[in-house]
C-alpha positions in Angstrom: 0.0 0.0 0.0 2.7 2.5 0.5 3.3 2.8 -3.2 -0.2 3.7 -3.8 -0.2 6.3 -1.1 3.1 7.6 -2.6 1.6 7.9 -6.1 -1.4 9.9 -4.8 0.9 12.6 -3.3 3.0 13.0 -6.3 2.5 16.0 -8.5 0.4 15.4 -11.8 3.4 16.2 -14.1 5.3 13.2 -12.7 2.6 10.9 -14.0 3.3 12.0 -17.6 5.3 9.7 -20.0 7.1 10.9 -23.1 7.6 8.5 -25.9 10.0 9.0 -28.8 7.0 9.8 -31.1 5.6 12.5 -28.7 9.1 14.2 -28.5 9.4 14.0 -32.4 6.0 15.7 -32.7 6.8 18.3 -30.2 10.0 19.1 -32.1 8.1 19.3 -35.4 5.5 21.7 -33.9 8.4 23.9 -32.4 10.1 23.9 -35.7 6.8 24.8 -37.6 6.3 27.7 -35.4 9.9 28.9 -35.6 9.7 28.8 -39.5 6.3 30.1 -40.1 6.0 32.7 -37.6 7.9 35.4 -39.4 5.9 34.5 -42.6 2.7 34.9 -40.8 3.9 38.3 -39.3 4.6 39.4 -42.9 1.3 38.2 -44.1 -0.5 40.0 -41.3 1.5 43.3 -42.1 0.8 42.9 -45.8 -3.0 42.5 -45.2 -2.9 45.7 -43.0 -1.1 47.6 -45.7 -3.6 46.4 -48.3 -6.5 47.5 -46.3 -4.8 50.8 -45.8 -4.3 51.3 -49.4 -8.0 50.3 -50.2 -9.1 52.9 -47.7 -7.0 55.6 -49.5 -8.1 54.5 -52.9 -11.7 54.8 -51.8 -11.1 58.3 -50.3 -9.4 59.4 -53.4 -12.2 58.1 -55.5 -14.7 60.0 -53.3 -12.5 63.2 -53.8 -12.3 62.7 -57.5 -16.2 62.3 -57.7 -16.6 65.6 -55.7 -14.1 67.4 -57.9 -16.1 66.2 -61.0 -19.2 67.5 -59.5 -17.4 70.9 -58.9 -16.3 71.0 -62.5 -19.8 70.1 -63.7 -21.3 73.0 -61.8 -19.1 75.4 -63.9 -21.2 74.3 -67.0 -24.2 76.1 -65.4 -24.4 79.8 -66.4 -26.4 80.7 -63.3 -23.5 79.3 -61.2 -20.9 81.3 -63.2 -22.9 84.4 -62.8 -23.4 83.7 -59.0 -19.5 83.1 -58.6 -18.6 86.3 -60.5 -21.0 88.5 -58.5 -19.7 86.9 -55.3 -16.1 86.6 -55.7 -15.3 89.4 -58.2 -18.1 91.8 -57.0 -19.4 92.1 -60.6 -22.8 93.9 -61.1 -25.0 94.4 -64.2 -25.0 97.9 -65.9 -27.2 100.1 -63.9 -26.8 98.2 -60.6 -25.1 99.8 -57.7 -22.9 97.8 -55.5 -22.2 98.6 -51.8 -19.3 97.4 -49.8 -19.8 97.7 -46.1 -16.8 98.3 -44.1 -16.6 98.6 -40.2 -17.6 96.4 -37.4 -21.0 98.0 -36.8 -23.6 95.1 -37.0 -21.0 92.4 -36.8 -22.0 89.5 -34.5 -18.5 88.0 -34.2 -15.9 89.7 -32.2 -13.1 88.5 -34.4 -11.4 90.9 -36.8 -11.9 90.1 -40.5 -9.0 88.7 -42.5 -8.1 88.6 -46.1 -7.5 85.3 -48.0 -3.8 85.3 -47.1 -4.7 85.7 -43.3 -3.7 89.3 -42.9 -6.0 91.4 -40.8 -8.2 94.0 -42.8 -7.7 97.6 -41.8 -10.5 99.8 -41.1 -8.7 102.9 -41.8 -7.5 104.3 -45.0 -3.6 104.1 -45.1 -1.2 106.3 -47.2 1.8 104.6 -48.7 5.1 105.5 -47.0 7.0 105.8 -50.4 5.7 107.8 -53.4 6.5 105.0 -55.9 5.1 107.0 -58.9 7.4 110.0 -58.3 10.4 107.6 -57.6 9.7 105.7 -60.9 9.2 109.0 -62.8 12.4 110.5 -61.6 14.3 107.3 -62.3 12.9 107.2 -65.9 13.8 110.9 -66.4 17.3 110.7 -64.8 18.2 107.6 -67.1 16.8 109.3 -70.1 18.3 112.7 -69.7 21.7 112.0 -68.3 25.0 111.7 -70.2 26.6 109.4 -67.4 27.5 105.8 -68.2 25.3 102.9 -66.8 27.7 101.9 -64.1 27.7 105.5 -62.6 23.9 105.8 -62.2 22.6 105.2 -58.5 19.2 103.4 -58.2 16.6 105.0 -56.0 16.4 103.4 -52.5 12.9 102.1 -51.7 13.8 100.2 -48.6 14.2 103.1 -46.4 17.6 101.9 -45.1 19.6 104.6 -46.9 21.8 102.1 -48.8 22.3 102.8 -52.5 23.1 100.3 -55.2 
């Protein structure tokens, strides 16, 4: 009886018996996992890339269809007229166009900006350089002088005082 009592107290893994076939199959499974694991990882990565490319193609197709719709709108004379009136401020002969400037009646507190993002000034500004006078004097000086081309001094528009 002591052998039966000793077997009952042994851990479960002591009762496992490995044969040569079991060890061979275990080796084949380990070799299979080692050989195929990188290939499976590559396959999964490629499937993810294919799905990403398909999403990009679908987005680009949607963008192309939207752009085709935009181009098709330009075939409509009413749309062209509306764009010319809105963007270029065109009016028909006899109509009067008013451009309202100032912040009265504006609901938003943000300052208006141009298409390039610079803020719109509400005051009339004068230029710092009289470019018409500078151009006229340059033309007159070059046309009426007897000096050679290298001796002429170009007008300074930068305000730094440097002459070239």
